[in-house]
Backbone as numpy.savetxt, mean C-alpha at the origin, in Angstrom:
# Nx Ny Nz CAx CAy CAz Cx Cy Cz
-19.72 -7.45 -23.46 -18.60 -8.30 -23.00 -17.48 -7.57 -22.74
-16.72 -7.78 -21.74 -15.53 -7.02 -21.47 -14.25 -7.87 -21.83
-13.23 -7.08 -22.22 -11.92 -7.87 -22.48 -11.33 -8.26 -21.23
-10.83 -9.52 -21.24 -10.18 -10.08 -20.03 -8.73 -10.29 -20.23
-7.95 -9.96 -19.31 -6.51 -10.27 -19.57 -6.34 -11.78 -19.59
-5.31 -12.19 -20.46 -5.03 -13.63 -20.69 -4.09 -14.20 -19.65
-3.42 -13.39 -18.87 -2.57 -13.85 -17.88 -2.77 -13.10 -16.53
-2.37 -13.64 -15.43 -2.46 -13.12 -14.15 -1.18 -12.25 -13.90
-1.06 -11.13 -14.52 0.17 -10.32 -14.54 0.30 -9.49 -13.24
1.47 -9.66 -12.57 1.75 -8.80 -11.41 2.11 -7.44 -11.74
1.34 -6.43 -11.19 1.68 -4.96 -11.53 2.22 -4.26 -10.39
2.22 -4.80 -9.14 2.85 -4.06 -8.04 3.00 -5.08 -6.95
3.99 -4.72 -6.04 4.17 -5.61 -4.90 4.42 -4.66 -3.72
4.03 -5.08 -2.55 4.23 -4.33 -1.31 4.82 -5.30 -0.17
5.67 -4.93 0.60 6.19 -5.65 1.77 5.73 -5.06 2.99
5.38 -5.84 3.96 4.86 -5.27 5.32 5.63 -5.95 6.39
6.05 -5.12 7.38 6.69 -5.61 8.67 5.49 -5.93 9.60
5.74 -6.63 10.63 4.71 -6.97 11.58 4.19 -5.65 12.25
5.02 -4.54 12.46 4.68 -3.30 12.99 3.67 -2.62 12.01
3.88 -2.72 10.67 2.98 -2.13 9.65 1.65 -2.80 9.73
1.65 -4.08 9.89 0.41 -4.86 9.92 -0.40 -4.47 11.28
0.30 -4.27 12.35 -0.27 -3.90 13.65 -0.86 -2.52 13.44
-0.21 -1.56 12.72 -0.69 -0.25 12.54 -1.97 -0.29 11.65
-1.92 -1.16 10.66 -3.23 -1.32 9.82 -4.31 -1.89 10.65
-4.10 -2.76 11.56 -5.15 -3.25 12.38 -5.69 -2.16 13.35
-4.75 -1.33 13.97 -5.01 -0.34 14.94 -5.95 0.67 14.26
-5.61 1.10 13.09 -6.35 2.21 12.40 -7.33 1.79 11.41
-7.58 0.46 11.30 -8.45 -0.04 10.24 -9.73 0.62 10.23
-10.44 0.85 11.25 -11.84 1.47 11.24 -11.77 2.91 10.85
-10.66 3.60 11.10 -10.56 4.99 10.79 -10.25 5.26 9.29
-9.41 4.40 8.66 -9.02 4.44 7.29 -9.79 3.58 6.32
-10.47 2.68 6.75 -11.30 1.71 5.79 -12.51 2.31 5.38
-12.93 1.96 4.19 -14.19 2.32 3.56 -14.83 1.08 3.09
-16.13 0.90 3.65 -16.90 -0.27 3.36 -16.13 -1.56 3.66
-15.39 -1.55 4.66 -14.62 -2.77 5.11 -13.40 -3.04 4.41
-12.88 -2.07 3.66 -11.69 -2.35 2.78 -10.71 -1.28 3.14
-9.45 -1.63 3.36 -8.40 -0.68 3.66 -7.54 -0.53 2.33
-7.34 0.62 1.98 -6.51 0.93 0.75 -5.22 1.36 1.13
-4.18 0.85 0.45 -2.77 1.28 0.64 -2.17 1.88 -0.62
-1.58 3.09 -0.40 -0.96 3.73 -1.53 0.56 3.47 -1.49
1.17 3.27 -2.65 2.55 2.92 -2.76 3.22 4.11 -3.50
4.26 4.79 -2.75 4.91 5.93 -3.40 6.46 5.61 -3.31
7.17 6.56 -3.96 8.70 6.42 -3.93 9.24 6.33 -2.53
8.44 6.84 -1.58 9.02 6.98 -0.18 8.30 6.04 0.86
7.53 5.04 0.38 6.84 4.14 1.26 5.49 3.89 0.99
4.81 3.34 2.00 3.42 2.99 1.90 2.66 3.87 2.86
1.34 4.24 2.33 0.48 5.19 2.98 -0.89 4.70 3.13
-1.61 5.20 4.17 -2.95 4.79 4.35 -3.68 6.16 4.05
-4.41 6.18 2.90 -5.22 7.42 2.57 -6.48 7.41 3.35
-6.89 8.61 3.72 -8.14 8.78 4.40 -9.21 8.68 3.38
-10.35 7.95 3.60 -11.35 7.77 2.67 -12.24 9.00 2.36
-12.29 9.94 3.32 -13.13 11.16 3.02 -12.40 12.44 3.00
-11.04 12.49 3.47 -10.31 13.72 3.56 -9.11 13.62 2.71
-8.72 14.68 2.18 -7.33 14.64 1.48 -6.15 14.58 2.23
-6.03 13.53 3.06 -4.84 13.45 3.90 -4.50 11.89 3.96
-3.34 11.69 4.49 -2.96 10.25 4.49 -1.87 10.09 5.63
-1.82 8.83 6.17 -0.80 8.49 7.24 0.21 7.56 6.68
1.51 7.93 7.01 2.60 7.16 6.59 2.49 5.81 7.39
2.53 4.72 6.57 2.44 3.39 7.11 3.86 2.90 7.37
4.70 3.10 6.48 6.10 2.64 6.67 6.76 2.20 5.37
7.93 1.79 5.49 8.82 1.25 4.49 9.48 -0.01 5.03
9.25 -1.20 4.44 9.79 -2.38 5.11 11.23 -2.59 4.78
11.67 -2.08 3.67 13.11 -2.17 3.33 13.54 -0.92 2.63
14.78 -0.46 2.80 15.23 0.64 2.06 15.24 0.30 0.64
15.09 1.29 -0.30 15.14 1.00 -1.72 16.52 0.50 -2.12
16.71 -0.44 -3.09 17.91 -0.93 -3.57 18.55 0.21 -4.34
19.77 0.44 -4.23 20.54 1.29 -5.08 20.41 0.91 -6.54
20.34 1.99 -7.49 20.26 1.63 -8.79 21.55 0.91 -9.32
21.39 -0.11 -10.03 22.54 -0.83 -10.46 23.43 0.10 -11.30
24.70 -0.03 -11.22 25.73 0.80 -12.02 26.17 -0.10 -13.13
25.72 0.26 -14.39 26.24 -0.42 -15.60 27.02 0.42 -16.43
């Protein structure tokens, strides 16, 4: 028996523009593996990693990062 989390905790979020969605649709067959498209989240945006090669395509950044709050 495996331990199950007691709550549905959010661990990451991603925002997509319509252009980013169009890009995912356009390149879906190229970047998908077994009918699933994986998206990587980095400090500089979202990426489509190639399932078989060590490369990736920049998908985009829906919004500029918020400036760190000054306290």
